[in-house]
Structures are given as C-alpha cells and as structure tokens.
MIKE-799712 format. One record per residue: z, x, y of N, C-alpha, C in turn; residue number from 0; residue in three letters. Coordinates in steps of 0.001 Angstrom, whole numbers, plus 500000, padded with zeros to 6 digits. Layout:
<rs>
<<Z, X, Y>, <Z, X, Y>, <Z, X, Y>, NUM, 'ALA'>
...
</rs>
This chain:
<rs>
<<911873, 166056, 298153>, <911921, 165854, 296696>, <910667, 166744, 296353>, 0, 'UNK'>
<<910420, 167183, 295183>, <909642, 168588, 295111>, <908282, 168279, 294004>, 1, 'UNK'>
<<907498, 168655, 294734>, <905765, 168058, 293652>, <905670, 169567, 292986>, 2, 'UNK'>
<<905533, 169211, 291720>, <905053, 169582, 290534>, <903851, 170376, 290764>, 3, 'UNK'>
<<903622, 171276, 290333>, <901641, 172272, 290787>, <901276, 171937, 289343>, 4, 'UNK'>
<<899956, 171704, 289214>, <899417, 171310, 288325>, <899344, 172857, 287560>, 5, 'UNK'>
<<899313, 172870, 286098>, <899085, 173549, 285264>, <897648, 173671, 284748>, 6, 'UNK'>
<<897076, 175385, 284353>, <895785, 175004, 283941>, <895871, 175598, 282676>, 7, 'UNK'>
<<895370, 175140, 281911>, <895212, 176085, 280764>, <893593, 176869, 280219>, 8, 'UNK'>
<<893935, 177903, 279984>, <892452, 178890, 279945>, <892118, 180037, 278660>, 9, 'UNK'>
<<891353, 179612, 278188>, <891334, 180894, 277495>, <890542, 182582, 278246>, 10, 'UNK'>
<<891426, 183479, 278092>, <890766, 184382, 278125>, <890737, 185994, 277290>, 11, 'UNK'>
<<890102, 186536, 276915>, <889416, 187439, 276083>, <890427, 187090, 274692>, 12, 'UNK'>
<<890185, 185345, 274755>, <890757, 185236, 272970>, <892138, 184652, 273530>, 13, 'UNK'>
<<892742, 184994, 274297>, <894392, 184622, 274559>, <894258, 183720, 275560>, 14, 'UNK'>
<<895263, 182587, 275178>, <895347, 181357, 275777>, <896598, 181910, 277414>, 15, 'UNK'>
<<896474, 181321, 278113>, <896793, 181788, 279492>, <897174, 180284, 280312>, 16, 'UNK'>
<<898232, 180117, 280716>, <899013, 178857, 281584>, <899156, 179291, 283031>, 17, 'UNK'>
<<898459, 178690, 284023>, <898841, 179024, 285635>, <898873, 177957, 286317>, 18, 'UNK'>
<<898750, 178454, 287568>, <898232, 177471, 288757>, <897211, 177654, 289426>, 19, 'UNK'>
<<896965, 176826, 290096>, <895199, 176962, 290390>, <895308, 178028, 291620>, 20, 'UNK'>
<<896335, 178141, 292388>, <896278, 178932, 293612>, <896500, 180580, 292750>, 21, 'UNK'>
<<896674, 180748, 291624>, <897073, 182135, 290743>, <895494, 182384, 290281>, 22, 'UNK'>
<<894404, 181920, 290534>, <892931, 181979, 290554>, <892542, 183427, 290277>, 23, 'UNK'>
<<892890, 183959, 291639>, <892691, 185480, 291892>, <892726, 186639, 290690>, 24, 'UNK'>
<<894221, 185850, 289963>, <894879, 187004, 289196>, <893887, 186974, 287622>, 25, 'UNK'>
<<893585, 185384, 287540>, <893003, 185298, 285836>, <891582, 186076, 286080>, 26, 'UNK'>
<<890857, 185803, 287277>, <889686, 186137, 287793>, <889840, 188095, 287204>, 27, 'UNK'>
<<890730, 188596, 287717>, <891027, 189873, 287668>, <891253, 190056, 285717>, 28, 'UNK'>
<<891945, 189839, 285308>, <891879, 189909, 284292>, <890684, 189487, 283183>, 29, 'UNK'>
<<890399, 188512, 283538>, <888896, 187858, 282831>, <887666, 188780, 282779>, 30, 'UNK'>
<<887157, 189077, 284363>, <886185, 189721, 285099>, <886209, 190997, 285332>, 31, 'UNK'>
<<887132, 191562, 285863>, <887402, 192916, 286316>, <887881, 193587, 285325>, 32, 'UNK'>
<<888613, 193738, 284071>, <889229, 194350, 283030>, <888707, 193935, 281893>, 33, 'UNK'>
<<888047, 194907, 281179>, <887150, 194889, 280177>, <888195, 194721, 279023>, 34, 'UNK'>
<<887917, 194263, 277677>, <888683, 193370, 276446>, <889711, 194363, 276374>, 35, 'UNK'>
<<889275, 195623, 275755>, <890893, 196483, 275386>, <891902, 196680, 276432>, 36, 'UNK'>
<<891389, 196655, 277798>, <892310, 196696, 278751>, <893152, 195701, 279284>, 37, 'UNK'>
<<892574, 194402, 279174>, <893320, 192923, 278967>, <894163, 192936, 277973>, 38, 'UNK'>
<<893276, 193477, 276521>, <894343, 193164, 275419>, <895852, 193912, 275559>, 39, 'UNK'>
<<895502, 195136, 275984>, <896225, 196177, 276325>, <897943, 194738, 276756>, 40, 'UNK'>
<<896936, 194547, 277858>, <898809, 193490, 278871>, <899097, 192050, 277722>, 41, 'UNK'>
<<897912, 191826, 277259>, <898708, 190877, 276822>, <899483, 190884, 275456>, 42, 'UNK'>
<<899000, 192465, 275176>, <899880, 192840, 273457>, <901278, 193006, 274060>, 43, 'UNK'>
<<901381, 193761, 275147>, <902788, 194214, 276169>, <903782, 192935, 276396>, 44, 'UNK'>
<<902628, 192147, 276583>, <903742, 191010, 277083>, <903986, 190361, 275904>, 45, 'UNK'>
<<903681, 190080, 274291>, <903981, 189281, 273391>, <904944, 190194, 272870>, 46, 'UNK'>
<<904779, 191576, 272887>, <905926, 192600, 272416>, <907278, 192505, 273208>, 47, 'UNK'>
<<907039, 192852, 274717>, <908202, 193286, 275412>, <909072, 191506, 276135>, 48, 'UNK'>
<<907865, 190850, 275991>, <908370, 188871, 276650>, <907458, 189317, 277983>, 49, 'UNK'>
<<907572, 190362, 278814>, <906534, 190541, 280043>, <905442, 191779, 280026>, 50, 'UNK'>
<<904891, 191510, 280672>, <903858, 192516, 281127>, <903765, 192410, 282507>, 51, 'UNK'>
<<903722, 193552, 283949>, <903513, 193272, 284962>, <902242, 194600, 285082>, 52, 'UNK'>
<<901373, 193646, 286259>, <900273, 194474, 286467>, <900179, 194715, 287710>, 53, 'UNK'>
<<899097, 195111, 288477>, <898607, 195336, 290016>, <896733, 194828, 289473>, 54, 'UNK'>
<<896624, 194205, 290791>, <895229, 193870, 290872>, <894302, 194933, 291700>, 55, 'UNK'>
<<892693, 195127, 291734>, <892312, 195976, 292627>, <892492, 195552, 294326>, 56, 'UNK'>
<<893218, 194606, 294590>, <893912, 194010, 296341>, <895197, 194403, 295955>, 57, 'UNK'>
<<895918, 195360, 295299>, <897389, 195579, 295026>, <898195, 194563, 295095>, 58, 'UNK'>
<<898100, 193571, 294551>, <897950, 191910, 294220>, <899379, 192437, 293474>, 59, 'UNK'>
<<900912, 192195, 293111>, <901392, 191853, 291710>, <901475, 191095, 290958>, 60, 'UNK'>
<<901608, 191136, 289817>, <901192, 190076, 288803>, <902079, 190706, 287503>, 61, 'UNK'>
<<902826, 189675, 287076>, <903351, 189375, 285826>, <902434, 188562, 284773>, 62, 'UNK'>
<<902682, 188784, 283354>, <902259, 188125, 282270>, <903691, 187590, 281586>, 63, 'UNK'>
<<903508, 186513, 281239>, <904943, 185883, 280597>, <904462, 185530, 279116>, 64, 'UNK'>
<<905080, 186212, 277934>, <904546, 185522, 276414>, <905745, 184484, 276138>, 65, 'UNK'>
<<904675, 183546, 276297>, <905815, 181785, 275580>, <905706, 182216, 274314>, 66, 'UNK'>
<<906742, 182351, 273896>, <907234, 182241, 271888>, <907021, 181330, 271646>, 67, 'UNK'>
<<907330, 180035, 271706>, <907170, 178863, 271258>, <905727, 178518, 271180>, 68, 'UNK'>
<<905178, 178396, 271906>, <903303, 178121, 272045>, <902809, 179187, 271504>, 69, 'UNK'>
<<903066, 180352, 271815>, <902272, 181340, 271424>, <900990, 181514, 272724>, 70, 'UNK'>
<<901129, 181107, 273541>, <900431, 181338, 274700>, <901275, 181913, 275925>, 71, 'UNK'>
<<900450, 182343, 277133>, <901161, 183312, 278067>, <901230, 182579, 279558>, 72, 'UNK'>
<<902110, 183021, 279833>, <901464, 182317, 281412>, <901629, 183427, 282321>, 73, 'UNK'>
<<901107, 182969, 283609>, <900484, 184130, 284773>, <901038, 183697, 285907>, 74, 'UNK'>
<<902557, 184429, 286246>, <903127, 184618, 287858>, <902544, 185805, 288825>, 75, 'UNK'>
<<902768, 185194, 289944>, <902395, 186294, 291187>, <903983, 186851, 291515>, 76, 'UNK'>
<<904292, 188123, 291645>, <905485, 188959, 291772>, <905164, 189144, 293292>, 77, 'UNK'>
<<906493, 189085, 294080>, <906630, 189237, 295252>, <907067, 190474, 295560>, 78, 'UNK'>
<<906276, 191148, 296483>, <906983, 192853, 296460>, <907825, 192765, 297984>, 79, 'UNK'>
<<908719, 193783, 298279>, <909591, 193835, 298944>, <909284, 194526, 299902>, 80, 'UNK'>
</rs>
C-alpha cells in the first residue's frame, strides 16, 4: 500500500508553490537565496514552457512545474545520473 505524502502550499515571491515537506531546502533556496527578479525568471519560464530546471548552491537539481489548471507551481527534485 502506497502512502501519499502531504502536499504543502506556500506563497513564494507572490507565486503559489506546492511541494512535499522533504523538499523544503528547494523552497528555502527560491525564497531566501534568490532575489525577487531571479526567482520570477524561473517562475515565468515554468509558466511559459511548462517547466523550469535549476540548481541550488549545494548542486541539487530541481524542477518547477507550472500547473495550468489552477495557476500554481509544483517543485520536484530531479535525480542526477
């Protein structure tokens, strides 16, 4: 039986972001390490292209996904090979 993880919804630089608690480091990076204009560039790219990939200061790979139906964004962690 698969356990569904709780989704958190939080506003980051004016954009609604949905994520799982274990991805809090990526949220902190978007909120605290990037200036508004830098973060907005990522959110805008995700809105236009559907996704935007980025890397944080610890070389972790992330993807922002734009959810067209409800106008919010989902943050996921990408696995590197």
